[in-house]
TILUMDREN-320467 format. One record per atom (N, C-alpha, C): residue number from 0; atom name; x negated, y, z. Coordinates in Angstrom, 1 decimal, m for minus. Example, Ala and Ser with C-alpha at 12.3 -4.5 7.8 and 13.67 -1.06 7.14 Angstrom:
REM residues 2
{0 "N" {m13.2 m5.7 7.8}},
{0 "CA" {m12.3 m4.5 7.8}},
{0 "C" {m13.2 m3.3 7.8}},
{1 "N" {m12.8 m2.2 7.1}},
{1 "CA" {m13.7 m1.1 7.1}},
{1 "C" {m12.9 0.0 7.9}},
END
This chain:
REM residues 151
{0 "N" {21.9 59.8 m4.0}},
{0 "CA" {20.4 59.7 m4.0}},
{0 "C" {20.0 60.1 m2.6}},
{1 "N" {19.0 59.4 m2.2}},
{1 "CA" {18.4 59.6 m0.8}},
{1 "C" {17.7 61.0 m0.8}},
{2 "N" {17.6 61.5 0.4}},
{2 "CA" {17.0 62.9 0.5}},
{2 "C" {15.4 62.9 0.0}},
{3 "N" {14.7 61.8 0.4}},
{3 "CA" {13.4 61.6 0.0}},
{3 "C" {13.2 61.6 m1.5}},
{4 "N" {14.1 60.8 m2.1}},
{4 "CA" {14.0 60.8 m3.6}},
{4 "C" {14.3 62.1 m4.2}},
{5 "N" {15.4 62.8 m3.7}},
{5 "CA" {15.6 64.0 m4.2}},
{5 "C" {14.5 65.0 m4.2}},
{6 "N" {13.8 65.0 m2.9}},
{6 "CA" {12.6 65.9 m2.8}},
{6 "C" {11.6 65.6 m3.8}},
{7 "N" {11.2 64.3 m4.0}},
{7 "CA" {10.3 63.9 m5.0}},
{7 "C" {10.7 64.4 m6.4}},
{8 "N" {12.0 64.2 m6.8}},
{8 "CA" {12.5 64.6 m8.1}},
{8 "C" {12.3 66.0 m8.2}},
{9 "N" {12.7 66.9 m7.2}},
{9 "CA" {12.6 68.4 m7.2}},
{9 "C" {11.1 68.7 m7.5}},
{10 "N" {10.2 68.1 m6.7}},
{10 "CA" {8.7 68.3 m7.0}},
{10 "C" {8.3 68.0 m8.4}},
{11 "N" {8.7 66.8 m8.9}},
{11 "CA" {8.4 66.5 m10.3}},
{11 "C" {8.9 67.5 m11.3}},
{12 "N" {10.1 68.0 m11.1}},
{12 "CA" {10.7 69.0 m12.0}},
{12 "C" {9.9 70.3 m11.9}},
{13 "N" {9.5 70.7 m10.7}},
{13 "CA" {8.9 72.0 m10.5}},
{13 "C" {7.4 71.9 m11.2}},
{14 "N" {6.8 70.7 m11.0}},
{14 "CA" {5.5 70.6 m11.6}},
{14 "C" {5.5 70.6 m13.0}},
{15 "N" {6.6 69.8 m13.6}},
{15 "CA" {6.7 69.8 m15.1}},
{15 "C" {7.0 71.2 m15.6}},
{16 "N" {7.8 71.9 m14.9}},
{16 "CA" {8.0 73.4 m15.3}},
{16 "C" {6.8 74.2 m15.3}},
{17 "N" {6.1 74.1 m14.2}},
{17 "CA" {4.7 74.8 m14.2}},
{17 "C" {3.8 74.5 m15.4}},
{18 "N" {3.7 73.2 m15.6}},
{18 "CA" {2.8 72.8 m16.7}},
{18 "C" {3.4 73.4 m18.1}},
{19 "N" {4.6 73.2 m18.3}},
{19 "CA" {5.2 73.7 m19.6}},
{19 "C" {5.1 75.2 m19.7}},
{20 "N" {5.4 75.9 m18.6}},
{20 "CA" {5.3 77.4 m18.6}},
{20 "C" {3.9 77.9 m18.9}},
{21 "N" {3.0 77.2 m18.3}},
{21 "CA" {1.5 77.6 m18.5}},
{21 "C" {1.2 77.5 m20.0}},
{22 "N" {1.6 76.3 m20.5}},
{22 "CA" {1.2 76.0 m21.9}},
{22 "C" {1.8 77.1 m22.9}},
{23 "N" {3.2 77.4 m22.5}},
{23 "CA" {3.8 78.3 m23.4}},
{23 "C" {3.3 79.8 m23.3}},
{24 "N" {2.9 80.2 m22.1}},
{24 "CA" {2.3 81.5 m21.9}},
{24 "C" {1.0 81.4 m22.6}},
{25 "N" {0.2 80.4 m22.5}},
{25 "CA" {m1.1 80.4 m23.3}},
{25 "C" {m0.9 80.4 m24.8}},
{26 "N" {0.1 79.6 m25.4}},
{26 "CA" {0.3 79.5 m26.7}},
{26 "C" {0.9 80.9 m27.3}},
{27 "N" {1.7 81.5 m26.6}},
{27 "CA" {2.3 82.8 m27.1}},
{27 "C" {2.0 83.8 m26.0}},
{28 "N" {0.9 84.4 m25.9}},
{28 "CA" {0.5 85.5 m24.9}},
{28 "C" {1.6 86.6 m24.8}},
{29 "N" {1.6 87.3 m23.6}},
{29 "CA" {2.4 88.4 m23.5}},
{29 "C" {2.3 89.5 m24.6}},
{30 "N" {3.5 89.9 m24.9}},
{30 "CA" {3.4 91.1 m25.9}},
{30 "C" {3.3 92.4 m25.2}},
{31 "N" {3.9 92.6 m24.1}},
{31 "CA" {4.0 93.9 m23.3}},
{31 "C" {2.9 93.7 m22.3}},
{32 "N" {1.7 94.4 m22.5}},
{32 "CA" {0.5 94.3 m21.6}},
{32 "C" {0.8 94.9 m20.2}},
{33 "N" {1.6 95.9 m20.2}},
{33 "CA" {2.0 96.5 m18.9}},
{33 "C" {2.7 95.5 m18.0}},
{34 "N" {3.7 94.9 m18.6}},
{34 "CA" {4.5 93.8 m17.9}},
{34 "C" {3.6 92.6 m17.5}},
{35 "N" {2.7 92.3 m18.3}},
{35 "CA" {1.7 91.3 m18.1}},
{35 "C" {0.8 91.6 m16.9}},
{36 "N" {0.5 92.9 m16.9}},
{36 "CA" {m0.4 93.2 m15.6}},
{36 "C" {0.4 93.2 m14.4}},
{37 "N" {1.7 93.7 m14.4}},
{37 "CA" {2.6 93.5 m13.2}},
{37 "C" {2.7 92.1 m12.9}},
{38 "N" {2.9 91.2 m13.9}},
{38 "CA" {3.0 89.7 m13.7}},
{38 "C" {1.8 89.2 m13.0}},
{39 "N" {0.6 89.7 m13.4}},
{39 "CA" {m0.6 89.0 m12.7}},
{39 "C" {m0.7 89.6 m11.3}},
{40 "N" {m0.3 90.8 m11.1}},
{40 "CA" {m0.3 91.4 m9.6}},
{40 "C" {0.7 90.4 m8.8}},
{41 "N" {1.9 90.2 m9.3}},
{41 "CA" {2.9 89.4 m8.7}},
{41 "C" {2.4 88.0 m8.4}},
{42 "N" {1.8 87.4 m9.5}},
{42 "CA" {1.2 86.0 m9.3}},
{42 "C" {0.1 86.1 m8.3}},
{43 "N" {m0.6 87.0 m8.0}},
{43 "CA" {m1.7 87.2 m7.0}},
{43 "C" {m1.0 87.2 m5.6}},
{44 "N" {0.1 88.0 m5.5}},
{44 "CA" {0.8 88.0 m4.2}},
{44 "C" {1.3 86.7 m3.8}},
{45 "N" {2.0 86.0 m4.8}},
{45 "CA" {2.5 84.7 m4.5}},
{45 "C" {1.4 83.6 m4.2}},
{46 "N" {0.3 83.7 m5.0}},
{46 "CA" {m0.7 82.8 m4.7}},
{46 "C" {m1.4 83.0 m3.4}},
{47 "N" {m1.4 84.2 m3.0}},
{47 "CA" {m2.1 84.6 m1.6}},
{47 "C" {m1.3 84.1 m0.5}},
{48 "N" {0.1 84.4 m0.7}},
{48 "CA" {0.9 84.0 0.3}},
{48 "C" {1.0 82.4 0.4}},
{49 "N" {1.0 81.6 m0.7}},
{49 "CA" {0.9 80.3 m0.7}},
{49 "C" {m0.3 79.8 m0.1}},
{50 "N" {m1.5 80.3 m0.5}},
{50 "CA" {m2.7 79.8 0.1}},
{50 "C" {m2.9 80.0 1.5}},
{51 "N" {m2.4 81.3 2.0}},
{51 "CA" {m2.4 81.5 3.5}},
{51 "C" {m1.7 80.6 4.3}},
{52 "N" {m0.5 80.1 3.7}},
{52 "CA" {0.3 79.2 4.4}},
{52 "C" {m0.2 77.9 4.4}},
{53 "N" {m0.9 77.5 3.4}},
{53 "CA" {m1.5 76.1 3.3}},
{53 "C" {m2.8 76.1 4.3}},
{54 "N" {m3.5 77.2 4.3}},
{54 "CA" {m4.7 77.2 5.2}},
{54 "C" {m4.2 77.3 6.7}},
{55 "N" {m3.0 77.9 6.9}},
{55 "CA" {m2.5 78.0 8.3}},
{55 "C" {m2.0 76.6 8.8}},
{56 "N" {m1.4 75.8 7.8}},
{56 "CA" {m1.0 74.5 8.2}},
{56 "C" {m2.2 73.6 8.4}},
{57 "N" {m3.3 73.6 7.5}},
{57 "CA" {m4.4 72.8 7.7}},
{57 "C" {m5.0 73.1 9.0}},
{58 "N" {m5.1 74.4 9.5}},
{58 "CA" {m5.8 74.8 10.7}},
{58 "C" {m5.0 74.5 11.8}},
{59 "N" {m3.8 74.2 11.8}},
{59 "CA" {m3.0 73.9 12.9}},
{59 "C" {m2.2 72.6 12.9}},
{60 "N" {m2.9 71.6 12.4}},
{60 "CA" {m2.4 70.4 12.3}},
{60 "C" {m2.0 69.8 13.6}},
{61 "N" {m1.0 68.9 13.5}},
{61 "CA" {m0.5 68.4 14.7}},
{61 "C" {1.1 68.3 14.8}},
{62 "N" {1.6 68.0 15.9}},
{62 "CA" {3.0 67.8 15.9}},
{62 "C" {3.7 69.1 16.4}},
{63 "N" {3.1 70.1 16.6}},
{63 "CA" {3.8 71.3 17.1}},
{63 "C" {4.4 72.2 16.0}},
{64 "N" {5.3 73.0 16.3}},
{64 "CA" {5.9 73.9 15.3}},
{64 "C" {5.0 75.1 15.2}},
{65 "N" {4.7 75.5 13.9}},
{65 "CA" {3.9 76.7 13.7}},
{65 "C" {4.8 77.9 13.5}},
{66 "N" {4.6 78.9 14.4}},
{66 "CA" {5.5 80.1 14.3}},
{66 "C" {4.5 81.3 14.2}},
{67 "N" {3.4 81.2 13.9}},
{67 "CA" {2.5 82.5 13.8}},
{67 "C" {1.9 82.6 12.4}},
{68 "N" {1.1 83.7 12.2}},
{68 "CA" {0.6 84.0 10.8}},
{68 "C" {1.8 84.1 9.9}},
{69 "N" {1.7 83.6 8.7}},
{69 "CA" {2.7 83.8 7.6}},
{69 "C" {4.1 83.1 8.1}},
{70 "N" {3.9 82.0 9.0}},
{70 "CA" {5.1 81.4 9.5}},
{70 "C" {5.8 82.2 10.6}},
{71 "N" {5.2 83.4 11.1}},
{71 "CA" {5.9 84.3 12.0}},
{71 "C" {6.6 85.3 11.1}},
{72 "N" {6.5 85.4 9.8}},
{72 "CA" {7.1 86.4 8.9}},
{72 "C" {8.3 85.8 8.3}},
{73 "N" {8.1 84.5 7.7}},
{73 "CA" {9.1 83.7 7.0}},
{73 "C" {9.1 82.2 7.5}},
{74 "N" {10.1 81.6 7.4}},
{74 "CA" {10.0 80.1 7.9}},
{74 "C" {9.3 79.2 6.7}},
{75 "N" {9.4 79.7 5.5}},
{75 "CA" {9.0 78.9 4.4}},
{75 "C" {8.0 79.6 3.5}},
{76 "N" {6.9 80.1 4.1}},
{76 "CA" {6.0 81.0 3.3}},
{76 "C" {5.4 80.2 2.0}},
{77 "N" {5.2 78.8 2.2}},
{77 "CA" {4.6 78.2 0.9}},
{77 "C" {5.6 78.2 m0.2}},
{78 "N" {6.9 77.9 0.1}},
{78 "CA" {8.0 77.9 m0.9}},
{78 "C" {8.1 79.4 m1.4}},
{79 "N" {8.1 80.3 m0.6}},
{79 "CA" {8.3 81.7 m1.0}},
{79 "C" {7.2 82.1 m2.0}},
{80 "N" {5.9 81.6 m1.5}},
{80 "CA" {4.7 81.9 m2.4}},
{80 "C" {5.0 81.3 m3.8}},
{81 "N" {5.4 80.1 m3.9}},
{81 "CA" {5.6 79.4 m5.1}},
{81 "C" {6.8 80.1 m5.9}},
{82 "N" {7.8 80.6 m5.3}},
{82 "CA" {8.9 81.3 m5.9}},
{82 "C" {8.3 82.5 m6.5}},
{83 "N" {7.5 83.2 m5.7}},
{83 "CA" {7.0 84.5 m6.3}},
{83 "C" {6.2 84.3 m7.4}},
{84 "N" {5.4 83.1 m7.4}},
{84 "CA" {4.5 82.7 m8.6}},
{84 "C" {5.3 82.4 m9.8}},
{85 "N" {6.4 81.7 m9.5}},
{85 "CA" {7.3 81.4 m10.7}},
{85 "C" {8.0 82.7 m11.3}},
{86 "N" {8.4 83.6 m10.4}},
{86 "CA" {9.0 84.8 m10.9}},
{86 "C" {7.9 85.5 m11.8}},
{87 "N" {6.6 85.5 m11.4}},
{87 "CA" {5.6 86.2 m12.3}},
{87 "C" {5.6 85.5 m13.7}},
{88 "N" {5.9 84.3 m13.9}},
{88 "CA" {6.0 83.7 m15.2}},
{88 "C" {6.9 84.4 m16.1}},
{89 "N" {8.1 85.0 m15.5}},
{89 "CA" {9.0 85.8 m16.4}},
{89 "C" {8.2 87.0 m17.0}},
{90 "N" {7.4 87.6 m16.2}},
{90 "CA" {6.6 88.8 m16.8}},
{90 "C" {5.6 88.4 m17.6}},
{91 "N" {4.9 87.3 m17.4}},
{91 "CA" {3.8 86.7 m18.2}},
{91 "C" {4.2 86.1 m19.4}},
{92 "N" {5.3 85.4 m19.4}},
{92 "CA" {5.7 84.7 m20.6}},
{92 "C" {6.6 85.4 m21.5}},
{93 "N" {7.4 86.3 m21.1}},
{93 "CA" {8.1 87.2 m21.8}},
{93 "C" {8.9 86.4 m22.9}},
{94 "N" {9.5 85.4 m22.5}},
{94 "CA" {10.3 84.5 m23.5}},
{94 "C" {11.5 84.0 m22.7}},
{95 "N" {12.6 83.8 m23.4}},
{95 "CA" {13.8 83.1 m22.7}},
{95 "C" {13.4 81.8 m22.2}},
{96 "N" {12.7 81.0 m22.9}},
{96 "CA" {12.3 79.6 m22.5}},
{96 "C" {11.6 79.6 m21.2}},
{97 "N" {10.5 80.5 m21.0}},
{97 "CA" {9.7 80.6 m19.8}},
{97 "C" {10.6 81.2 m18.7}},
{98 "N" {11.4 82.0 m19.0}},
{98 "CA" {12.2 82.7 m18.0}},
{98 "C" {13.3 81.6 m17.4}},
{99 "N" {13.9 80.9 m18.3}},
{99 "CA" {14.8 79.8 m17.9}},
{99 "C" {14.0 78.8 m17.0}},
{100 "N" {12.9 78.4 m17.4}},
{100 "CA" {12.1 77.4 m16.7}},
{100 "C" {11.7 77.9 m15.3}},
{101 "N" {11.4 79.3 m15.2}},
{101 "CA" {11.0 80.0 m13.9}},
{101 "C" {12.1 79.9 m13.1}},
{102 "N" {13.4 80.3 m13.5}},
{102 "CA" {14.6 80.4 m12.7}},
{102 "C" {14.9 79.0 m12.1}},
{103 "N" {14.8 78.0 m13.1}},
{103 "CA" {15.0 76.6 m12.6}},
{103 "C" {14.0 76.2 m11.4}},
{104 "N" {12.8 76.5 m11.6}},
{104 "CA" {11.8 76.2 m10.6}},
{104 "C" {11.9 76.9 m9.3}},
{105 "N" {12.5 78.2 m9.5}},
{105 "CA" {12.8 78.9 m8.2}},
{105 "C" {13.9 78.2 m7.4}},
{106 "N" {14.9 77.8 m8.2}},
{106 "CA" {16.0 77.0 m7.5}},
{106 "C" {15.5 75.8 m6.9}},
{107 "N" {14.7 75.1 m7.6}},
{107 "CA" {14.1 73.8 m7.0}},
{107 "C" {13.3 74.1 m5.8}},
{108 "N" {12.6 75.2 m5.7}},
{108 "CA" {11.7 75.5 m4.5}},
{108 "C" {12.7 75.9 m3.4}},
{109 "N" {13.7 76.6 m3.7}},
{109 "CA" {14.7 76.8 m2.7}},
{109 "C" {15.3 75.7 m2.0}},
{110 "N" {15.7 74.7 m3.0}},
{110 "CA" {16.3 73.5 m2.5}},
{110 "C" {15.4 72.7 m1.6}},
{111 "N" {14.1 72.7 m2.0}},
{111 "CA" {13.1 71.9 m1.2}},
{111 "C" {12.9 72.6 0.2}},
{112 "N" {13.0 74.0 0.1}},
{112 "CA" {12.8 74.7 1.4}},
{112 "C" {14.1 74.3 2.3}},
{113 "N" {15.2 74.1 1.7}},
{113 "CA" {16.4 73.8 2.6}},
{113 "C" {16.3 72.4 3.1}},
{114 "N" {15.7 71.4 2.3}},
{114 "CA" {15.4 70.1 2.8}},
{114 "C" {14.4 70.1 3.9}},
{115 "N" {13.3 71.0 3.7}},
{115 "CA" {12.4 71.0 4.8}},
{115 "C" {12.9 71.5 6.1}},
{116 "N" {13.8 72.4 6.0}},
{116 "CA" {14.4 73.0 7.2}},
{116 "C" {15.2 71.9 8.0}},
{117 "N" {16.0 71.2 7.2}},
{117 "CA" {16.9 70.1 7.8}},
{117 "C" {15.9 69.1 8.5}},
{118 "N" {14.7 68.9 7.9}},
{118 "CA" {13.8 67.8 8.6}},
{118 "C" {13.3 68.5 9.9}},
{119 "N" {13.0 69.8 9.8}},
{119 "CA" {12.4 70.5 11.0}},
{119 "C" {13.4 70.6 12.0}},
{120 "N" {14.7 70.8 11.7}},
{120 "CA" {15.8 70.9 12.7}},
{120 "C" {15.9 69.5 13.5}},
{121 "N" {15.7 68.3 12.7}},
{121 "CA" {15.7 67.0 13.3}},
{121 "C" {14.6 66.8 14.2}},
{122 "N" {13.4 67.2 13.7}},
{122 "CA" {12.1 67.0 14.5}},
{122 "C" {11.9 67.9 15.6}},
{123 "N" {12.3 69.1 15.5}},
{123 "CA" {11.9 70.1 16.7}},
{123 "C" {13.2 70.5 17.4}},
{124 "N" {14.4 70.2 17.0}},
{124 "CA" {15.6 70.5 17.7}},
{124 "C" {15.8 71.8 18.1}},
{125 "N" {16.0 72.1 19.3}},
{125 "CA" {16.4 73.5 19.8}},
{125 "C" {15.2 74.5 19.6}},
{126 "N" {14.1 74.0 19.6}},
{126 "CA" {12.8 74.9 19.4}},
{126 "C" {12.9 75.5 18.0}},
{127 "N" {13.3 74.6 17.0}},
{127 "CA" {13.5 75.1 15.7}},
{127 "C" {14.7 76.1 15.5}},
{128 "N" {15.7 75.8 16.2}},
{128 "CA" {16.9 76.7 16.2}},
{128 "C" {16.5 78.1 16.7}},
{129 "N" {15.9 78.2 17.8}},
{129 "CA" {15.3 79.5 18.3}},
{129 "C" {14.4 80.1 17.2}},
{130 "N" {13.6 79.3 16.5}},
{130 "CA" {12.7 79.9 15.4}},
{130 "C" {13.6 80.5 14.4}},
{131 "N" {14.7 79.6 13.9}},
{131 "CA" {15.5 80.1 12.9}},
{131 "C" {16.2 81.4 13.2}},
{132 "N" {16.5 81.6 14.4}},
{132 "CA" {17.2 82.9 14.8}},
{132 "C" {16.2 84.0 14.9}},
{133 "N" {14.9 83.7 15.1}},
{133 "CA" {14.0 84.8 15.2}},
{133 "C" {13.3 85.1 13.8}},
{134 "N" {13.2 84.2 12.9}},
{134 "CA" {12.5 84.4 11.6}},
{134 "C" {13.2 84.1 10.5}},
{135 "N" {13.3 85.0 9.5}},
{135 "CA" {14.1 84.7 8.3}},
{135 "C" {13.6 83.6 7.4}},
{136 "N" {14.4 83.0 6.6}},
{136 "CA" {14.0 81.8 5.8}},
{136 "C" {12.9 82.3 4.7}},
{137 "N" {13.3 83.3 3.9}},
{137 "CA" {12.3 83.7 2.9}},
{137 "C" {12.2 85.2 2.6}},
{138 "N" {13.1 86.0 3.4}},
{138 "CA" {13.1 87.4 3.3}},
{138 "C" {11.9 88.0 4.0}},
{139 "N" {10.8 88.1 3.3}},
{139 "CA" {9.6 88.6 4.0}},
{139 "C" {9.7 90.0 4.5}},
{140 "N" {10.5 90.9 3.8}},
{140 "CA" {10.7 92.3 4.3}},
{140 "C" {11.4 92.3 5.7}},
{141 "N" {12.4 91.5 5.8}},
{141 "CA" {13.1 91.4 7.0}},
{141 "C" {12.2 90.7 8.1}},
{142 "N" {11.3 89.8 7.7}},
{142 "CA" {10.3 89.3 8.6}},
{142 "C" {9.4 90.1 9.0}},
{143 "N" {8.9 91.1 8.2}},
{143 "CA" {7.9 92.1 8.6}},
{143 "C" {8.6 93.1 9.6}},
{144 "N" {9.8 93.5 9.3}},
{144 "CA" {10.5 94.4 10.1}},
{144 "C" {10.7 93.7 11.6}},
{145 "N" {11.1 92.5 11.5}},
{145 "CA" {11.3 91.8 12.8}},
{145 "C" {10.1 91.8 13.6}},
{146 "N" {8.9 91.4 12.9}},
{146 "CA" {7.7 91.3 13.5}},
{146 "C" {7.2 92.6 14.2}},
{147 "N" {7.4 93.6 13.5}},
{147 "CA" {7.1 94.9 14.0}},
{147 "C" {7.9 95.2 15.3}},
{148 "N" {9.2 94.9 15.1}},
{148 "CA" {10.2 95.2 16.2}},
{148 "C" {9.8 94.4 17.6}},
{149 "N" {9.4 93.2 17.2}},
{149 "CA" {8.9 92.3 18.4}},
{149 "C" {7.8 92.8 19.2}},
{150 "N" {7.0 93.5 18.5}},
{150 "CA" {5.8 94.1 19.2}},
{150 "C" {5.9 95.3 20.0}},
END
């Protein structure tokens, strides 16, 4: 299967899981309210990171590599934000079915991030290699530490 087709398939799977998980969480609300509150907090963190990354890309359109803002902390902030949001489904859904879907979606997001990195390596070459050496893929704590150390 071609890389573009794989990427579309991963996006479709991830979207379907999001849709199904939202319906399941709505049909069978969380039983543990404290876990649900933590889940909402985690969802907010993921959504904030995702939105920040999207707005950064929109504000910096063009053919240059974005290495500042959330992209200065991790190379894939949109995918990390999506993974964090899917992790919140485990706390919100509190069922094996929702948890299984969330884990599958997290794996799909990670695979999409890997595909994106291969494309960026081809597009930006040595500039992206230097960026990869300086900024972690999705470990935001390491990214924050490296960012502080650089200053």
